[in-house]
VODRENBA-489808 format. One record per residue: residue in three letters; x, y, z of N, C-alpha, C in turn. Coordinates in steps of 0.2 Angstrom, whole numbers, padded with zeros to 4 digits, always signed. Atoms other than C-alpha are relative to their C-alpha. Layout:
<nodes>
ALAXYZXYZXYZ
...
</nodes>
This chain:
<nodes>
MET-0005-0003-0003+0542+0490+0523+0007-0001-0003
HIS-0007+0001+0003+0556+0482+0513+0001+0005-0006
VAL+0000-0005+0005+0552+0494+0499+0003+0007+0003
ALA-0003-0006-0003+0556+0509+0511+0007-0001+0002
ARG-0007+0002-0002+0571+0500+0518+0005+0001-0006
ARG-0005-0001+0006+0579+0499+0500+0000+0007-0002
ALA+0000-0006+0003+0573+0516+0495+0005+0005+0004
LEU-0003-0004-0005+0581+0524+0511+0007-0002+0002
ALA-0006+0003-0002+0595+0512+0513+0001+0000+0008
GLU+0000+0000-0007+0590+0511+0531-0004-0006+0003
ARG+0003+0006-0003+0587+0495+0541-0006+0001+0005
ARG+0005-0002-0005+0576+0503+0555-0005+0004-0003
VAL+0006-0003+0003+0560+0506+0546-0007-0004+0004
GLY+0006+0002-0002+0543+0504+0554-0006+0004-0002
HIS+0006-0004+0002+0525+0510+0553-0004+0001+0006
ALA+0004-0002-0005+0512+0517+0564-0008-0002-0001
GLY+0007+0003+0001+0496+0506+0561+0000-0003-0007
THR+0001+0004+0006+0494+0493+0548-0007+0001-0003
LEU+0007+0000+0004+0480+0492+0535-0001-0007-0002
ASP+0002+0007+0002+0470+0476+0531+0002+0000-0008
PRO-0002+0001+0007+0476+0469+0514-0005+0003-0005
PRO+0004-0003+0005+0460+0475+0505+0000+0007+0000
ALA+0001-0008-0001+0461+0493+0511+0006+0003-0003
SER-0005-0004+0003+0471+0507+0504+0000+0007+0004
GLY+0000-0006-0003+0476+0524+0509+0007+0001+0004
LEU-0006-0002-0004+0488+0532+0522+0004-0005+0004
LEU-0004+0004-0005+0502+0523+0531+0006+0004+0002
VAL-0005-0004-0003+0514+0533+0542+0006-0005+0001
VAL-0006+0004-0001+0532+0526+0540+0005+0004+0004
LEU-0005-0003-0004+0545+0529+0553+0006-0003-0001
VAL-0007+0001+0003+0563+0529+0549+0005+0001+0006
GLY-0006-0001-0004+0579+0527+0560-0003+0000+0007
ARG+0002-0001-0007+0577+0533+0578-0007+0001+0001
ALA+0007-0002+0000+0559+0539+0574-0004-0007+0001
THR+0004+0006-0001+0554+0520+0575-0002+0000+0007
ARG+0002+0001-0008+0554+0522+0594-0006+0004+0001
LEU+0005-0004-0001+0540+0534+0592-0007-0003-0002
ALA+0006+0003+0003+0527+0522+0584-0006+0000+0005
GLN+0006+0001-0005+0517+0520+0600-0004+0007+0001
TYR+0003-0007-0001+0514+0539+0601-0004+0002-0006
VAL+0004-0002+0006+0509+0541+0583-0006-0005-0001
GLY+0006+0005+0001+0498+0525+0584-0006+0002+0004
MET+0006-0002-0005+0487+0534+0598-0004+0005-0004
LEU+0003-0005+0003+0482+0547+0586-0007-0002-0004
PRO+0006+0002+0003+0464+0547+0579+0001-0001-0008
LYS-0001+0002+0007+0462+0540+0561-0007+0001-0003
ALA+0006-0002+0005+0450+0545+0547+0000-0005-0005
TYR+0001+0005+0006+0443+0533+0534-0006+0002-0004
ALA+0006+0000+0005+0431+0533+0519-0001-0007-0001
ALA+0001+0007+0000+0422+0517+0518-0007-0001-0003
THR+0006+0002+0003+0407+0508+0510-0002-0006+0003
LEU+0003+0006-0002+0396+0495+0518-0005-0003-0004
ARG+0006+0003+0004+0384+0483+0510-0004-0004+0005
LEU+0005+0003-0004+0368+0478+0519-0002-0007-0003
GLY+0003+0006+0002+0361+0460+0518+0003-0006+0003
TRP-0003+0006-0003+0374+0448+0525+0006+0002+0004
GLU-0006-0001-0003+0388+0447+0537+0005-0005-0003
THR-0005+0005+0002+0405+0438+0534+0004-0002+0006
THR-0004+0003-0006+0417+0428+0544+0006+0005+0002
THR-0006-0005-0002+0430+0443+0543-0003+0007+0001
ASP+0003-0006+0000+0417+0457+0543+0001+0005-0006
ASP-0001-0004+0006+0423+0463+0526-0001-0005-0006
ALA+0002+0004+0006+0421+0457+0508+0005-0006-0001
THR-0005+0005+0001+0436+0445+0509-0002-0007+0004
GLY+0002+0006-0004+0427+0433+0521-0006-0004-0003
GLU+0005+0004+0002+0414+0419+0518-0007+0003+0003
VAL+0007-0002-0003+0395+0423+0521-0001-0004+0007
SER+0001+0003-0006+0391+0420+0539-0007+0001+0002
GLY+0007+0000-0002+0374+0416+0545-0005+0001-0006
GLU+0005+0000+0005+0358+0419+0535+0000+0007-0003
MET+0001-0007+0004+0355+0433+0522-0006+0003+0003
ASP+0006-0004-0003+0343+0447+0527-0001+0005-0005
ALA+0002-0005+0005+0333+0458+0515-0004+0005+0004
SER+0004-0005-0004+0324+0468+0529+0002+0007-0001
TRP-0002-0007+0001+0335+0483+0525-0003+0003-0006
ARG+0003-0003+0006+0325+0486+0509-0006+0004+0002
GLY+0005-0005-0003+0312+0494+0520+0002+0005+0004
ARG-0003-0005-0004+0324+0505+0528+0001+0007-0004
THR-0001-0007+0003+0325+0524+0525+0007+0003+0002
GLU-0006-0003-0002+0340+0535+0525+0000+0003+0008
ALA+0000-0002-0007+0334+0542+0542+0001-0006+0005
ASP-0001+0006-0003+0334+0524+0548+0007-0002+0001
VAL-0007+0001+0000+0352+0522+0543+0004+0005+0004
LEU-0003-0005-0004+0357+0538+0551-0001-0002+0007
ALA+0001+0002-0007+0349+0532+0567+0004-0006+0002
ALA-0004+0006-0001+0358+0516+0566+0008+0002+0002
PHE-0007-0003-0001+0375+0525+0564+0000+0003+0007
GLY+0000-0004-0007+0370+0536+0580+0000-0005+0005
ARG+0000+0005-0005+0367+0520+0590+0007-0003+0001
VAL-0007+0003-0001+0384+0513+0586+0004+0005+0003
GLN-0004-0005-0003+0392+0529+0590+0000+0001+0007
ALA+0002+0000-0007+0384+0529+0607+0003-0006+0004
GLU-0002+0006-0004+0391+0512+0611+0008+0001+0002
PRO-0007-0001-0002+0408+0513+0621+0004-0006-0002
LEU-0004+0007+0000+0413+0495+0618-0001-0003-0007
GLN+0001+0004+0007+0417+0486+0601+0003-0007+0001
MET-0003+0006+0000+0419+0468+0599+0004-0001-0007
PRO-0004+0001+0006+0434+0465+0587-0002-0005-0004
PRO+0002+0006+0004+0432+0454+0572+0005-0006+0002
ALA-0004+0006-0002+0438+0436+0575+0006+0000-0004
VAL-0006-0001+0004+0450+0438+0561+0003+0006+0000
SER-0004-0006-0001+0461+0451+0568+0006-0001+0004
ALA-0007+0001-0003+0478+0455+0576-0001+0000+0007
LYS+0001+0000-0007+0470+0455+0593+0003-0006+0003
LYS-0003+0006-0003+0479+0443+0605-0005-0003+0005
VAL+0003+0004-0005+0471+0429+0614+0005-0005+0003
ASP-0005+0004-0004+0482+0420+0627+0007+0001-0004
GLY-0007-0001+0002+0497+0428+0619+0001-0001-0008
GLU-0001+0002+0007+0493+0423+0601-0005+0004-0004
ARG+0005-0004+0004+0485+0433+0587-0006-0004-0002
ALA+0006+0003+0001+0467+0429+0584-0001-0003-0006
TYR+0001+0003+0006+0468+0426+0566+0004-0006-0001
ARG-0004+0007+0000+0481+0412+0568-0005-0005+0003
ARG+0005+0005-0003+0468+0403+0579-0005-0002-0005
VAL+0005+0002+0005+0455+0405+0566+0002-0004-0005
ARG-0003+0004+0005+0466+0398+0553+0000-0007+0002
ARG+0000+0007-0003+0467+0382+0564-0007-0002+0001
GLY+0007+0002-0001+0448+0381+0564-0002+0002+0007
GLU+0002-0002-0007+0447+0388+0582-0005+0006-0001
ARG+0004-0006-0001+0434+0401+0588+0002+0004+0006
PRO-0003-0004-0006+0444+0413+0599-0005+0004+0003
GLU+0005-0004-0003+0434+0422+0612+0004+0007+0002
LEU-0003-0006-0001+0439+0440+0611-0004+0005+0005
ASP+0003-0005-0005+0435+0454+0624-0002+0006-0004
ALA+0002-0007+0003+0425+0470+0619+0005+0005+0002
VAL-0005-0005-0002+0437+0485+0619-0003+0007-0001
PRO+0003-0007+0000+0433+0503+0622+0003+0004-0006
VAL-0002-0004+0006+0433+0514+0606-0004+0006+0000
PHE+0004-0006+0000+0427+0531+0602-0001+0003-0007
ILE+0001-0003+0007+0419+0538+0586-0001+0007+0001
TYR+0001-0007+0000+0422+0556+0585-0005+0003-0004
GLU+0005-0003+0005+0412+0559+0570-0002-0005-0006
TRP+0002+0004+0005+0402+0550+0557-0002+0005-0006
ARG+0003-0004+0005+0397+0557+0540-0003-0005-0006
VAL+0003+0004+0005+0385+0547+0529-0001+0004-0007
HIS+0000-0003+0006+0387+0552+0511-0006-0002-0005
GLU+0005+0002+0004+0375+0541+0502-0003-0007+0002
TYR+0004+0007-0002+0362+0527+0505-0003-0002-0007
ASP+0003+0003+0006+0358+0517+0489-0004-0005+0003
ALA+0005+0004-0002+0342+0509+0494-0001-0006-0004
GLU+0001+0006+0004+0342+0498+0479+0005-0005+0000
GLN-0006+0005-0001+0359+0490+0481+0002-0001+0007
GLY-0002+0001-0007+0360+0491+0500+0007+0003+0002
LEU-0007-0003-0001+0376+0502+0499+0000+0006+0004
VAL+0000-0006-0004+0380+0515+0512+0008+0002+0000
SER-0007-0003+0000+0396+0526+0509+0000+0005+0006
PHE+0000-0005-0006+0402+0536+0524+0007+0001+0001
GLU-0007-0002-0002+0417+0544+0532+0000-0001+0008
VAL+0000+0000-0007+0422+0541+0550+0007+0002+0003
LEU-0006-0002-0004+0435+0549+0562-0001-0004+0007
CYS+0001+0005-0006+0438+0536+0576+0007+0000+0004
SER-0006+0001-0004+0450+0532+0590+0005-0006-0003
SER-0004+0005+0002+0465+0521+0587-0002-0007+0003
GLY+0002+0007-0003+0461+0502+0589-0007-0001-0003
THR+0007+0002+0002+0444+0504+0581+0000-0004-0007
TYR+0000+0004+0007+0440+0491+0567-0006+0003-0004
VAL+0006-0003+0004+0429+0500+0554-0004-0006-0003
ARG+0004+0005+0003+0424+0483+0547-0005-0003+0006
ALA+0004+0002-0006+0417+0479+0565-0006+0006+0000
LEU+0005-0005+0000+0408+0496+0564-0006-0001-0006
ALA+0005+0002+0005+0400+0491+0547-0005-0006+0002
ARG+0004+0005-0003+0394+0475+0555-0005+0002+0005
ASP+0004-0003-0005+0387+0484+0570-0006+0005-0002
VAL+0005-0005+0003+0378+0497+0559-0006-0005-0002
GLY+0005+0005+0003+0369+0482+0550-0004-0002+0006
ARG+0004+0003-0005+0364+0475+0567-0005+0005+0003
ALA+0004-0006-0003+0358+0492+0574-0006+0002-0005
LEU+0006-0001+0005+0347+0493+0558-0005-0006+0000
GLY+0005+0006+0000+0339+0476+0562+0002-0004-0005
SER-0001+0004+0006+0348+0468+0548+0007-0003+0001
ARG-0007+0002+0000+0366+0462+0543+0004+0004-0005
ALA-0004-0004+0004+0380+0471+0535+0008-0002+0000
HIS-0007+0001-0001+0399+0469+0531+0003+0006-0004
LEU-0003-0005+0003+0412+0481+0525+0002-0002-0007
LEU-0001+0002+0007+0414+0482+0506+0007+0004-0002
ALA-0006-0003+0002+0428+0495+0504+0002+0005+0005
LEU-0003-0004-0005+0440+0505+0515+0006+0004-0002
ARG-0006-0004+0001+0452+0519+0513+0002+0005+0006
ARG-0002-0005-0006+0462+0528+0527+0002+0006-0003
THR-0001-0006+0003+0462+0546+0523+0004+0005+0005
ALA-0004-0004-0005+0471+0553+0539+0002-0003+0006
ILE-0002+0002-0006+0481+0550+0554+0002+0006+0004
GLY-0002-0006-0003+0481+0564+0566-0001+0006-0005
ASP+0000-0006+0005+0485+0580+0555+0003-0002-0006
TRP-0002+0002+0007+0493+0569+0541-0006-0002-0004
THR+0005+0003+0005+0482+0566+0526+0003-0004-0005
VAL-0002+0005+0005+0483+0554+0512+0002+0005-0006
ASN-0002-0004+0005+0484+0569+0500+0007+0003+0001
GLN-0007-0002-0001+0501+0573+0508+0005-0005-0001
ALA-0004+0006+0000+0507+0556+0506+0004-0001-0007
LEU-0004+0002+0006+0520+0549+0493-0003-0007-0002
PRO+0002+0007+0003+0513+0535+0482+0006-0005+0000
LEU-0005+0005-0001+0522+0519+0484+0004-0001-0006
ALA-0004+0000+0006+0527+0519+0466+0005+0005-0001
ARG-0005-0005+0001+0537+0535+0468+0005+0000+0006
LEU-0004+0000-0006+0545+0530+0484+0008-0001-0001
GLY-0007+0001+0002+0561+0524+0476+0004+0007-0002
ASP-0003-0006+0003+0565+0541+0468-0001+0006+0005
GLU+0002-0006-0004+0557+0553+0481+0000-0001+0007
ALA+0000+0002-0007+0559+0545+0498+0003+0005+0004
GLU-0004-0005-0004+0573+0557+0504-0004+0006+0001
GLY+0003-0006+0000+0563+0572+0500-0007+0000+0003
ALA+0006+0001-0003+0547+0565+0508+0001+0000+0008
LEU-0001+0001-0007+0555+0563+0525-0002+0007+0004
ARG+0002-0006-0004+0548+0575+0539+0004+0000+0006
PRO-0004+0000-0007+0556+0581+0555-0003-0005+0005
MET+0002+0005-0005+0555+0568+0569-0005+0003+0005
ALA+0004-0003-0005+0547+0581+0580-0007+0000-0002
GLU+0007+0000+0002+0531+0580+0570-0004-0006+0002
ALA+0003+0006-0002+0528+0563+0576-0003+0001+0007
VAL+0002-0001-0007+0525+0570+0594-0003+0007+0001
ALA+0002-0007+0000+0518+0587+0589-0007+0000+0004
HIS+0006+0001-0004+0502+0581+0598+0001+0000+0007
LEU-0002+0001-0007+0511+0579+0615+0002+0007+0002
PRO-0003-0006-0003+0514+0594+0627+0007+0000-0001
ALA-0007+0000+0001+0531+0600+0624+0004+0003+0007
VAL-0004-0003-0005+0544+0603+0638+0007+0002-0003
ILE-0006-0002+0003+0560+0613+0634+0005+0000+0006
LEU-0005+0000-0006+0575+0609+0646+0007+0003-0003
PRO-0007-0002+0001+0593+0617+0647+0003-0007-0002
HIS-0003+0005+0003+0605+0606+0638+0003-0005+0006
ALA-0003+0004-0005+0613+0599+0654-0006-0004+0003
GLU+0006+0004-0002+0596+0593+0661-0003-0005-0005
ALA+0002+0004+0005+0591+0586+0645+0005-0006-0001
THR-0005+0005+0000+0607+0576+0645-0001-0005+0006
ARG+0001+0005-0005+0604+0569+0662-0006-0004-0001
LEU+0006+0004+0001+0586+0564+0657+0002-0006-0005
CYS-0001+0005+0005+0593+0555+0642+0005-0006+0003
GLN-0004+0005-0003+0605+0546+0653-0004-0004+0005
GLY+0004+0004-0005+0591+0539+0663-0002+0003+0007
GLN+0002-0003-0006+0590+0551+0677-0006+0004+0000
ARG+0006-0004-0001+0575+0559+0684+0001+0008+0000
VAL-0001-0007+0000+0573+0578+0681-0006+0003+0002
THR+0006-0004-0002+0562+0591+0689-0004+0002-0006
ALA+0004-0003+0005+0547+0595+0678-0002+0007+0000
GLY+0003-0006-0001+0543+0611+0685-0007+0001+0000
GLY+0008-0001+0000+0525+0617+0682-0003-0004-0005
TYR+0004+0004+0005+0521+0605+0668-0005-0005+0003
ALA+0005+0005-0002+0506+0595+0669+0002-0007+0000
SER-0002+0007+0000+0507+0577+0672-0003-0004-0006
GLY+0002+0004+0006+0506+0564+0658+0006+0000-0004
VAL-0006+0001+0005+0517+0560+0643+0001+0007-0004
VAL-0002-0007+0003+0527+0575+0636+0006-0002-0005
ALA-0005+0000+0004+0539+0578+0622+0006+0005+0003
VAL-0005-0004-0003+0556+0584+0628+0005+0003-0005
PHE-0005-0004+0004+0567+0597+0619+0005+0003+0003
ASP-0005-0005-0002+0583+0606+0621+0001+0004-0006
ALA-0002-0005+0006+0591+0619+0610+0001-0003-0006
GLY-0001+0003+0006+0595+0606+0598-0005-0004-0003
GLY+0006+0003+0003+0578+0599+0595-0003-0006+0005
LEU+0004+0006-0004+0568+0583+0601+0006-0005+0003
VAL-0005+0005-0003+0578+0572+0613-0003-0006+0004
ALA+0003+0006-0003+0566+0561+0622-0008+0001+0001
VAL+0007+0000-0002+0548+0557+0627+0000-0003+0007
ALA+0000+0002-0008+0545+0556+0646-0007+0001+0003
GLU+0007-0001-0004+0531+0555+0658+0001+0004+0006
SER-0001-0005-0005+0529+0569+0670-0005-0002+0006
ARG+0004+0003-0005+0523+0562+0687+0002+0004+0007
ALA-0001-0004-0006+0522+0573+0703+0006+0005+0000
GLY-0005-0005+0001+0533+0586+0696+0007-0002-0002
VAL-0007+0003+0002+0547+0574+0690-0001-0003-0007
LEU+0000+0003+0007+0551+0569+0672+0003-0007+0001
HIS-0003+0007+0000+0554+0550+0670+0001-0002-0007
PRO-0001+0001+0007+0562+0546+0653-0004-0007-0002
ASP+0004+0006+0003+0551+0533+0642+0004-0002-0006
VAL-0004+0001+0006+0560+0535+0625+0005+0005-0001
VAL-0006-0004+0001+0577+0542+0622+0002+0001-0007
LEU-0001-0001+0007+0580+0550+0605+0007+0003-0001
ALA-0006-0003+0002+0596+0559+0607+0006-0004-0003
ALA-0005+0004+0003+0610+0553+0596+0006-0002+0005
</nodes>
């Protein structure tokens, strides 16, 4: 983030979902008032290209960790159809156990910090959703499976790799990971970090794109002003839930529509 702050001469810079250190790919950076929208961008589905290795698990569920438990060579007898079936079983499971080395909080503290102290934090399984798998190649000699996955926010792909190994009756860990999309943004549209200093200004997108996935409510200027002042405004016939609020000048707030009334959540008007 410090690179973006320098390039844009802006102190308020944030992101919508970090990447593990070994991973590469797309990171959505939010600047200025748009940093207030991080939670709404963070809820978008994310797409990844990944490779898992069969044969052993690790303490981190990826290649950066130490070998955990016994090695297993039973995958050598598995076919591509067996691998596809294992992916299907993982996709059908609505809960995922996060990796112990993760940013999940246990009693208010990040799990990875407890692990560093030698503790074994007890994490709760969390609901996740796998929208789509696509297995590209199964190397039965090396035990490598390359795949793409589109999943809900909060899904750990390294935990998916671990669980695929278990569903196959073996063990596995994540070998490589690249985030290719967040919502409608793709890595092909992104600006490489090395070019950020020269091209950052030109790469900025309208703030409204961060909430393009939310239903839009257009209000007269006077009512939009009241909403931005913290007052409740009649929502009319709009459905309940989180909405992006606009007036003639553009995006002014994100609000929750409840029982026909808009309740401001995030105010963006200058």
